[in-house]
Jmol script that loads the backbone (N, CA, C; Angstrom):
load data "model"
ATOM      1  N   UNK A   1      92.898  87.704 108.059  1.00  0.00           N
ATOM      2  CA  UNK A   1      93.718  88.888 107.890  1.00  0.00           C
ATOM      3  C   UNK A   1      92.893  89.949 107.172  1.00  0.00           C
ATOM      4  N   UNK A   2      93.023  91.218 107.643  1.00  0.00           N
ATOM      5  CA  UNK A   2      92.341  92.329 107.003  1.00  0.00           C
ATOM      6  C   UNK A   2      93.342  93.452 106.757  1.00  0.00           C
ATOM      7  N   UNK A   3      92.925  94.417 105.957  1.00  0.00           N
ATOM      8  CA  UNK A   3      93.774  95.566 105.629  1.00  0.00           C
ATOM      9  C   UNK A   3      92.906  96.817 105.615  1.00  0.00           C
ATOM     10  N   UNK A   4      93.400  97.873 106.247  1.00  0.00           N
ATOM     11  CA  UNK A   4      92.720  99.161 106.251  1.00  0.00           C
ATOM     12  C   UNK A   4      93.722 100.256 105.913  1.00  0.00           C
ATOM     13  N   UNK A   5      93.297 101.175 105.061  1.00  0.00           N
ATOM     14  CA  UNK A   5      94.087 102.373 104.755  1.00  0.00           C
ATOM     15  C   UNK A   5      93.415 103.542 105.464  1.00  0.00           C
ATOM     16  N   UNK A   6      94.196 104.333 106.187  1.00  0.00           N
ATOM     17  CA  UNK A   6      93.653 105.497 106.872  1.00  0.00           C
ATOM     18  C   UNK A   6      94.378 106.750 106.390  1.00  0.00           C
ATOM     19  N   UNK A   7      93.650 107.842 106.347  1.00  0.00           N
ATOM     20  CA  UNK A   7      94.231 109.158 106.108  1.00  0.00           C
ATOM     21  C   UNK A   7      93.806 110.025 107.280  1.00  0.00           C
ATOM     22  N   UNK A   8      94.804 110.566 107.980  1.00  0.00           N
ATOM     23  CA  UNK A   8      94.577 111.300 109.219  1.00  0.00           C
ATOM     24  C   UNK A   8      94.884 112.775 108.983  1.00  0.00           C
ATOM     25  N   UNK A   9      93.930 113.631 109.339  1.00  0.00           N
ATOM     26  CA  UNK A   9      94.147 115.069 109.173  1.00  0.00           C
ATOM     27  C   UNK A   9      94.119 115.769 110.521  1.00  0.00           C
ATOM     28  N   UNK A  10      94.684 116.962 110.538  1.00  0.00           N
ATOM     29  CA  UNK A  10      94.809 117.757 111.751  1.00  0.00           C
ATOM     30  C   UNK A  10      96.259 118.174 111.900  1.00  0.00           C
ATOM     31  N   UNK A  11      96.704 118.416 113.122  1.00  0.00           N
ATOM     32  CA  UNK A  11      98.119 118.692 113.386  1.00  0.00           C
ATOM     33  C   UNK A  11      98.793 117.348 113.632  1.00  0.00           C
ATOM     34  N   UNK A  12      99.176 116.696 112.529  1.00  0.00           N
ATOM     35  CA  UNK A  12      99.678 115.326 112.614  1.00  0.00           C
ATOM     36  C   UNK A  12     101.076 115.154 112.013  1.00  0.00           C
ATOM     37  N   UNK A  13     101.653 116.230 111.495  1.00  0.00           N
ATOM     38  CA  UNK A  13     103.030 116.166 111.020  1.00  0.00           C
ATOM     39  C   UNK A  13     103.912 116.966 111.959  1.00  0.00           C
ATOM     40  N   UNK A  14     105.131 116.471 112.177  1.00  0.00           N
ATOM     41  CA  UNK A  14     106.053 117.144 113.084  1.00  0.00           C
ATOM     42  C   UNK A  14     105.772 116.867 114.557  1.00  0.00           C
ATOM     43  N   UNK A  15     104.984 115.821 114.836  1.00  0.00           N
ATOM     44  CA  UNK A  15     104.626 115.474 116.218  1.00  0.00           C
ATOM     45  C   UNK A  15     104.934 114.006 116.522  1.00  0.00           C
ATOM     46  N   UNK A  16     105.833 113.409 115.737  1.00  0.00           N
ATOM     47  CA  UNK A  16     106.244 112.012 115.900  1.00  0.00           C
ATOM     48  C   UNK A  16     105.109 111.027 115.608  1.00  0.00           C
ATOM     49  N   UNK A  17     104.164 111.429 114.753  1.00  0.00           N
ATOM     50  CA  UNK A  17     103.050 110.543 114.423  1.00  0.00           C
ATOM     51  C   UNK A  17     103.551 109.277 113.735  1.00  0.00           C
ATOM     52  N   UNK A  18     104.423 109.429 112.732  1.00  0.00           N
ATOM     53  CA  UNK A  18     104.890 108.249 111.986  1.00  0.00           C
ATOM     54  C   UNK A  18     105.666 107.282 112.864  1.00  0.00           C
ATOM     55  N   UNK A  19     106.594 107.803 113.650  1.00  0.00           N
ATOM     56  CA  UNK A  19     107.392 106.919 114.496  1.00  0.00           C
ATOM     57  C   UNK A  19     106.530 106.244 115.553  1.00  0.00           C
ATOM     58  N   UNK A  20     105.619 106.998 116.154  1.00  0.00           N
ATOM     59  CA  UNK A  20     104.717 106.410 117.150  1.00  0.00           C
ATOM     60  C   UNK A  20     103.824 105.354 116.519  1.00  0.00           C
ATOM     61  N   UNK A  21     103.365 105.620 115.307  1.00  0.00           N
ATOM     62  CA  UNK A  21     102.526 104.664 114.585  1.00  0.00           C
ATOM     63  C   UNK A  21     103.304 103.376 114.311  1.00  0.00           C
ATOM     64  N   UNK A  22     104.525 103.518 113.838  1.00  0.00           N
ATOM     65  CA  UNK A  22     105.359 102.347 113.536  1.00  0.00           C
ATOM     66  C   UNK A  22     105.605 101.511 114.785  1.00  0.00           C
ATOM     67  N   UNK A  23     105.933 102.166 115.888  1.00  0.00           N
ATOM     68  CA  UNK A  23     106.200 101.441 117.128  1.00  0.00           C
ATOM     69  C   UNK A  23     104.943 100.755 117.660  1.00  0.00           C
ATOM     70  N   UNK A  24     103.812 101.439 117.597  1.00  0.00           N
ATOM     71  CA  UNK A  24     102.555 100.867 118.084  1.00  0.00           C
ATOM     72  C   UNK A  24     102.149  99.672 117.229  1.00  0.00           C
ATOM     73  N   UNK A  25     102.231  99.834 115.914  1.00  0.00           N
ATOM     74  CA  UNK A  25     101.868  98.740 115.008  1.00  0.00           C
ATOM     75  C   UNK A  25     102.775  97.530 115.218  1.00  0.00           C
ATOM     76  N   UNK A  26     104.068  97.770 115.322  1.00  0.00           N
ATOM     77  CA  UNK A  26     105.005  96.663 115.528  1.00  0.00           C
ATOM     78  C   UNK A  26     104.698  95.936 116.831  1.00  0.00           C
ATOM     79  N   UNK A  27     104.347  96.674 117.867  1.00  0.00           N
ATOM     80  CA  UNK A  27     104.008  96.065 119.146  1.00  0.00           C
ATOM     81  C   UNK A  27     102.751  95.211 119.089  1.00  0.00           C
ATOM     82  N   UNK A  28     101.851  95.550 118.176  1.00  0.00           N
ATOM     83  CA  UNK A  28     100.606  94.781 118.018  1.00  0.00           C
ATOM     84  C   UNK A  28     100.713  93.685 116.956  1.00  0.00           C
ATOM     85  N   UNK A  29     101.872  93.594 116.297  1.00  0.00           N
ATOM     86  CA  UNK A  29     102.037  92.600 115.240  1.00  0.00           C
ATOM     87  C   UNK A  29     101.322  92.973 113.958  1.00  0.00           C
ATOM     88  N   UNK A  30     101.127  94.274 113.737  1.00  0.00           N
ATOM     89  CA  UNK A  30     100.455  94.753 112.532  1.00  0.00           C
ATOM     90  C   UNK A  30     101.504  95.143 111.494  1.00  0.00           C
ATOM     91  N   UNK A  31     101.309  94.717 110.262  1.00  0.00           N
ATOM     92  CA  UNK A  31     102.193  95.072 109.165  1.00  0.00           C
ATOM     93  C   UNK A  31     101.611  96.272 108.423  1.00  0.00           C
ATOM     94  N   UNK A  32     102.435  96.876 107.558  1.00  0.00           N
ATOM     95  CA  UNK A  32     101.958  97.972 106.733  1.00  0.00           C
ATOM     96  C   UNK A  32     102.985  99.065 106.615  1.00  0.00           C
ATOM     97  N   UNK A  33     102.512 100.281 106.482  1.00  0.00           N
ATOM     98  CA  UNK A  33     103.404 101.425 106.338  1.00  0.00           C
ATOM     99  C   UNK A  33     102.692 102.708 106.738  1.00  0.00           C
ATOM    100  N   UNK A  34     103.492 103.773 106.930  1.00  0.00           N
ATOM    101  CA  UNK A  34     102.969 105.094 107.262  1.00  0.00           C
ATOM    102  C   UNK A  34     103.828 106.123 106.541  1.00  0.00           C
ATOM    103  N   UNK A  35     103.191 107.235 106.112  1.00  0.00           N
ATOM    104  CA  UNK A  35     103.940 108.300 105.457  1.00  0.00           C
ATOM    105  C   UNK A  35     103.186 109.622 105.589  1.00  0.00           C
ATOM    106  N   UNK A  36     103.958 110.714 105.530  1.00  0.00           N
ATOM    107  CA  UNK A  36     103.366 112.038 105.443  1.00  0.00           C
ATOM    108  C   UNK A  36     102.947 112.277 104.002  1.00  0.00           C
ATOM    109  N   UNK A  37     101.880 113.022 103.801  1.00  0.00           N
ATOM    110  CA  UNK A  37     101.472 113.445 102.469  1.00  0.00           C
ATOM    111  C   UNK A  37     101.717 114.942 102.322  1.00  0.00           C
ATOM    112  N   UNK A  38     101.943 115.401 101.093  1.00  0.00           N
ATOM    113  CA  UNK A  38     102.264 116.818 100.882  1.00  0.00           C
ATOM    114  C   UNK A  38     101.191 117.786 101.391  1.00  0.00           C
ATOM    115  N   UNK A  39      99.951 117.348 101.516  1.00  0.00           N
ATOM    116  CA  UNK A  39      98.870 118.243 101.962  1.00  0.00           C
ATOM    117  C   UNK A  39      98.791 118.385 103.484  1.00  0.00           C
ATOM    118  N   UNK A  40      99.733 117.785 104.222  1.00  0.00           N
ATOM    119  CA  UNK A  40      99.752 117.910 105.678  1.00  0.00           C
ATOM    120  C   UNK A  40      99.084 116.762 106.416  1.00  0.00           C
ATOM    121  N   UNK A  41      98.509 115.821 105.681  1.00  0.00           N
ATOM    122  CA  UNK A  41      97.896 114.659 106.315  1.00  0.00           C
ATOM    123  C   UNK A  41      98.923 113.538 106.458  1.00  0.00           C
ATOM    124  N   UNK A  42      98.530 112.497 107.177  1.00  0.00           N
ATOM    125  CA  UNK A  42      99.342 111.288 107.300  1.00  0.00           C
ATOM    126  C   UNK A  42      98.507 110.130 106.765  1.00  0.00           C
ATOM    127  N   UNK A  43      99.122 109.289 105.948  1.00  0.00           N
ATOM    128  CA  UNK A  43      98.460 108.111 105.383  1.00  0.00           C
ATOM    129  C   UNK A  43      99.143 106.868 105.938  1.00  0.00           C
ATOM    130  N   UNK A  44      98.338 105.864 106.288  1.00  0.00           N
ATOM    131  CA  UNK A  44      98.900 104.618 106.812  1.00  0.00           C
ATOM    132  C   UNK A  44      98.075 103.443 106.321  1.00  0.00           C
ATOM    133  N   UNK A  45      98.736 102.303 106.216  1.00  0.00           N
ATOM    134  CA  UNK A  45      98.084 101.042 105.887  1.00  0.00           C
ATOM    135  C   UNK A  45      98.369 100.080 107.022  1.00  0.00           C
ATOM    136  N   UNK A  46      97.312  99.461 107.527  1.00  0.00           N
ATOM    137  CA  UNK A  46      97.426  98.480 108.605  1.00  0.00           C
ATOM    138  C   UNK A  46      96.923  97.142 108.083  1.00  0.00           C
ATOM    139  N   UNK A  47      97.723  96.103 108.247  1.00  0.00           N
ATOM    140  CA  UNK A  47      97.352  94.781 107.762  1.00  0.00           C
ATOM    141  C   UNK A  47      97.694  93.735 108.821  1.00  0.00           C
ATOM    142  N   UNK A  48      96.720  92.868 109.134  1.00  0.00           N
ATOM    143  CA  UNK A  48      96.962  91.830 110.123  1.00  0.00           C
ATOM    144  C   UNK A  48      95.671  91.252 110.650  1.00  0.00           C
ATOM    145  N   UNK A  49      95.741  90.729 111.871  1.00  0.00           N
ATOM    146  CA  UNK A  49      94.567  90.146 112.501  1.00  0.00           C
ATOM    147  C   UNK A  49      93.524  91.237 112.756  1.00  0.00           C
ATOM    148  N   UNK A  50      92.248  90.919 112.595  1.00  0.00           N
ATOM    149  CA  UNK A  50      91.197  91.943 112.712  1.00  0.00           C
ATOM    150  C   UNK A  50      91.254  92.765 113.992  1.00  0.00           C
ATOM    151  N   UNK A  51      91.460  92.143 115.150  1.00  0.00           N
ATOM    152  CA  UNK A  51      91.466  92.898 116.395  1.00  0.00           C
ATOM    153  C   UNK A  51      92.644  93.863 116.445  1.00  0.00           C
ATOM    154  N   UNK A  52      93.800  93.429 115.994  1.00  0.00           N
ATOM    155  CA  UNK A  52      94.985  94.286 116.021  1.00  0.00           C
ATOM    156  C   UNK A  52      94.827  95.453 115.046  1.00  0.00           C
ATOM    157  N   UNK A  53      94.286  95.208 113.870  1.00  0.00           N
ATOM    158  CA  UNK A  53      94.063  96.288 112.905  1.00  0.00           C
ATOM    159  C   UNK A  53      93.027  97.261 113.449  1.00  0.00           C
ATOM    160  N   UNK A  54      91.981  96.757 114.062  1.00  0.00           N
ATOM    161  CA  UNK A  54      90.967  97.623 114.669  1.00  0.00           C
ATOM    162  C   UNK A  54      91.602  98.531 115.721  1.00  0.00           C
ATOM    163  N   UNK A  55      92.502  97.971 116.513  1.00  0.00           N
ATOM    164  CA  UNK A  55      93.175  98.769 117.541  1.00  0.00           C
ATOM    165  C   UNK A  55      94.053  99.854 116.924  1.00  0.00           C
ATOM    166  N   UNK A  56      94.692  99.566 115.799  1.00  0.00           N
ATOM    167  CA  UNK A  56      95.495 100.590 115.125  1.00  0.00           C
ATOM    168  C   UNK A  56      94.620 101.692 114.549  1.00  0.00           C
ATOM    169  N   UNK A  57      93.476 101.327 113.993  1.00  0.00           N
ATOM    170  CA  UNK A  57      92.559 102.344 113.473  1.00  0.00           C
ATOM    171  C   UNK A  57      92.085 103.230 114.625  1.00  0.00           C
ATOM    172  N   UNK A  58      91.772 102.631 115.756  1.00  0.00           N
ATOM    173  CA  UNK A  58      91.384 103.412 116.935  1.00  0.00           C
ATOM    174  C   UNK A  58      92.532 104.317 117.381  1.00  0.00           C
ATOM    175  N   UNK A  59      93.750 103.789 117.386  1.00  0.00           N
ATOM    176  CA  UNK A  59      94.920 104.583 117.774  1.00  0.00           C
ATOM    177  C   UNK A  59      95.047 105.800 116.860  1.00  0.00           C
ATOM    178  N   UNK A  60      94.816 105.620 115.559  1.00  0.00           N
ATOM    179  CA  UNK A  60      94.953 106.715 114.599  1.00  0.00           C
ATOM    180  C   UNK A  60      94.001 107.872 114.899  1.00  0.00           C
ATOM    181  N   UNK A  61      92.881 107.591 115.539  1.00  0.00           N
ATOM    182  CA  UNK A  61      91.931 108.649 115.881  1.00  0.00           C
ATOM    183  C   UNK A  61      92.465 109.585 116.977  1.00  0.00           C
ATOM    184  N   UNK A  62      93.488 109.163 117.684  1.00  0.00           N
ATOM    185  CA  UNK A  62      94.092 110.007 118.719  1.00  0.00           C
ATOM    186  C   UNK A  62      95.544 110.320 118.422  1.00  0.00           C
ATOM    187  N   UNK A  63      96.272 109.326 117.903  1.00  0.00           N
ATOM    188  CA  UNK A  63      97.689 109.507 117.599  1.00  0.00           C
ATOM    189  C   UNK A  63      98.523 109.680 118.852  1.00  0.00           C
ATOM    190  N   UNK A  64      99.751 110.151 118.678  1.00  0.00           N
ATOM    191  CA  UNK A  64     100.633 110.363 119.827  1.00  0.00           C
ATOM    192  C   UNK A  64     100.190 111.597 120.617  1.00  0.00           C
ATOM    193  N   UNK A  65     100.740 111.784 121.817  1.00  0.00           N
ATOM    194  CA  UNK A  65     100.285 112.860 122.690  1.00  0.00           C
ATOM    195  C   UNK A  65     100.316 114.266 122.077  1.00  0.00           C
ATOM    196  N   UNK A  66     101.289 114.585 121.238  1.00  0.00           N
ATOM    197  CA  UNK A  66     101.399 115.941 120.692  1.00  0.00           C
ATOM    198  C   UNK A  66     100.519 116.169 119.469  1.00  0.00           C
ATOM    199  N   UNK A  67      99.892 115.139 118.951  1.00  0.00           N
ATOM    200  CA  UNK A  67      99.044 115.280 117.761  1.00  0.00           C
ATOM    201  C   UNK A  67      97.676 115.848 118.134  1.00  0.00           C
ATOM    202  N   UNK A  68      97.071 116.491 117.164  1.00  0.00           N
ATOM    203  CA  UNK A  68      95.694 116.961 117.303  1.00  0.00           C
ATOM    204  C   UNK A  68      94.938 116.468 116.068  1.00  0.00           C
ATOM    205  N   UNK A  69      94.308 115.304 116.199  1.00  0.00           N
ATOM    206  CA  UNK A  69      93.626 114.674 115.074  1.00  0.00           C
ATOM    207  C   UNK A  69      92.245 115.297 114.904  1.00  0.00           C
ATOM    208  N   UNK A  70      91.970 115.748 113.684  1.00  0.00           N
ATOM    209  CA  UNK A  70      90.662 116.343 113.384  1.00  0.00           C
ATOM    210  C   UNK A  70      89.732 115.345 112.692  1.00  0.00           C
ATOM    211  N   UNK A  71      90.290 114.490 111.835  1.00  0.00           N
ATOM    212  CA  UNK A  71      89.463 113.530 111.102  1.00  0.00           C
ATOM    213  C   UNK A  71      90.314 112.350 110.661  1.00  0.00           C
ATOM    214  N   UNK A  72      89.660 111.198 110.537  1.00  0.00           N
ATOM    215  CA  UNK A  72      90.307 109.988 110.032  1.00  0.00           C
ATOM    216  C   UNK A  72      89.359 109.347 109.029  1.00  0.00           C
ATOM    217  N   UNK A  73      89.828 109.164 107.810  1.00  0.00           N
ATOM    218  CA  UNK A  73      89.033 108.401 106.843  1.00  0.00           C
ATOM    219  C   UNK A  73      89.618 106.998 106.776  1.00  0.00           C
ATOM    220  N   UNK A  74      88.748 106.007 106.744  1.00  0.00           N
ATOM    221  CA  UNK A  74      89.160 104.606 106.773  1.00  0.00           C
ATOM    222  C   UNK A  74      88.622 103.915 105.530  1.00  0.00           C
ATOM    223  N   UNK A  75      89.488 103.181 104.842  1.00  0.00           N
ATOM    224  CA  UNK A  75      89.115 102.489 103.605  1.00  0.00           C
ATOM    225  C   UNK A  75      89.517 101.022 103.710  1.00  0.00           C
ATOM    226  N   UNK A  76      88.587 100.125 103.410  1.00  0.00           N
ATOM    227  CA  UNK A  76      88.891  98.692 103.378  1.00  0.00           C
ATOM    228  C   UNK A  76      89.634  98.366 102.101  1.00  0.00           C
ATOM    229  N   UNK A  77      90.645  97.502 102.197  1.00  0.00           N
ATOM    230  CA  UNK A  77      91.402  97.045 101.044  1.00  0.00           C
ATOM    231  C   UNK A  77      91.678  95.558 101.187  1.00  0.00           C
ATOM    232  N   UNK A  78      92.046  94.935 100.094  1.00  0.00           N
ATOM    233  CA  UNK A  78      92.427  93.530 100.118  1.00  0.00           C
ATOM    234  C   UNK A  78      93.837  93.386 100.702  1.00  0.00           C
ATOM    235  N   UNK A  79      94.046  92.467 101.633  1.00  0.00           N
ATOM    236  CA  UNK A  79      95.387  92.247 102.192  1.00  0.00           C
ATOM    237  C   UNK A  79      96.379  91.860 101.102  1.00  0.00           C
ATOM    238  N   UNK A  80      97.624  92.292 101.295  1.00  0.00           N
ATOM    239  CA  UNK A  80      98.704  91.975 100.354  1.00  0.00           C
ATOM    240  C   UNK A  80      99.707  90.979 100.928  1.00  0.00           C
ATOM    241  N   UNK A  81      99.529  90.594 102.190  1.00  0.00           N
ATOM    242  CA  UNK A  81     100.467  89.656 102.799  1.00  0.00           C
ATOM    243  C   UNK A  81     101.736  90.306 103.316  1.00  0.00           C
ATOM    244  N   UNK A  82     101.673  91.579 103.650  1.00  0.00           N
ATOM    245  CA  UNK A  82     102.853  92.263 104.195  1.00  0.00           C
ATOM    246  C   UNK A  82     103.269  91.610 105.513  1.00  0.00           C
ATOM    247  N   UNK A  83     104.554  91.679 105.811  1.00  0.00           N
ATOM    248  CA  UNK A  83     105.063  91.057 107.024  1.00  0.00           C
ATOM    249  C   UNK A  83     105.753  92.045 107.972  1.00  0.00           C
ATOM    250  N   UNK A  84     105.969  93.277 107.514  1.00  0.00           N
ATOM    251  CA  UNK A  84     106.672  94.250 108.352  1.00  0.00           C
ATOM    252  C   UNK A  84     105.927  95.576 108.330  1.00  0.00           C
ATOM    253  N   UNK A  85     106.387  96.508 109.137  1.00  0.00           N
ATOM    254  CA  UNK A  85     105.811  97.850 109.153  1.00  0.00           C
ATOM    255  C   UNK A  85     106.941  98.833 108.935  1.00  0.00           C
ATOM    256  N   UNK A  86     106.759  99.742 107.985  1.00  0.00           N
ATOM    257  CA  UNK A  86     107.827 100.670 107.662  1.00  0.00           C
ATOM    258  C   UNK A  86     107.314 102.096 107.498  1.00  0.00           C
ATOM    259  N   UNK A  87     108.230 103.032 107.614  1.00  0.00           N
ATOM    260  CA  UNK A  87     107.945 104.431 107.356  1.00  0.00           C
ATOM    261  C   UNK A  87     108.411 104.733 105.946  1.00  0.00           C
ATOM    262  N   UNK A  88     107.504 105.251 105.125  1.00  0.00           N
ATOM    263  CA  UNK A  88     107.816 105.575 103.738  1.00  0.00           C
ATOM    264  C   UNK A  88     108.056 107.084 103.601  1.00  0.00           C
ATOM    265  N   UNK A  89     108.807 107.483 102.571  1.00  0.00           N
ATOM    266  CA  UNK A  89     109.002 108.914 102.338  1.00  0.00           C
ATOM    267  C   UNK A  89     107.715 109.558 101.832  1.00  0.00           C
ATOM    268  N   UNK A  90     107.640 110.860 102.009  1.00  0.00           N
ATOM    269  CA  UNK A  90     106.531 111.638 101.455  1.00  0.00           C
ATOM    270  C   UNK A  90     106.590 111.519  99.934  1.00  0.00           C
ATOM    271  N   UNK A  91     105.469 111.298  99.261  1.00  0.00           N
ATOM    272  CA  UNK A  91     105.494 111.237  97.795  1.00  0.00           C
ATOM    273  C   UNK A  91     106.165 112.489  97.218  1.00  0.00           C
ATOM    274  N   UNK A  92     107.052 112.278  96.269  1.00  0.00           N
ATOM    275  CA  UNK A  92     107.785 113.389  95.664  1.00  0.00           C
ATOM    276  C   UNK A  92     109.105 113.678  96.328  1.00  0.00           C
ATOM    277  N   UNK A  93     109.362 113.065  97.488  1.00  0.00           N
ATOM    278  CA  UNK A  93     110.644 113.211  98.180  1.00  0.00           C
ATOM    279  C   UNK A  93     111.474 111.970  97.984  1.00  0.00           C
ATOM    280  N   UNK A  94     112.761 112.107  98.098  1.00  0.00           N
ATOM    281  CA  UNK A  94     113.622 110.919  98.116  1.00  0.00           C
ATOM    282  C   UNK A  94     114.449 110.970  99.393  1.00  0.00           C
ATOM    283  N   UNK A  95     114.717 109.817  99.954  1.00  0.00           N
ATOM    284  CA  UNK A  95     115.485 109.743 101.199  1.00  0.00           C
ATOM    285  C   UNK A  95     116.894 109.361 100.914  1.00  0.00           C
TER     286      UNK A  95
END
end "model"
wireframe off; spacefill off
backbone 0.3
color backbone group
């Protein structure tokens, strides 16, 4: 099991990036979370089997059809044993 944190910049908010990410990750059996950040980027954590996580990182470089991804930073992290994938609120917001 591996874990990667990505921060995606470009036109990535308001284009169904989070929902598409959640659906894609769930379909691949990847756990983690995704959220918008106040600076206009999207942050996500992918945790699971190496091939599935690699595929999610690749997906993040393109995102959903309406997104325009300019850059993706990828950071290795220690797995936490997550079992689901969820959409989190933007930091500073409450749902």
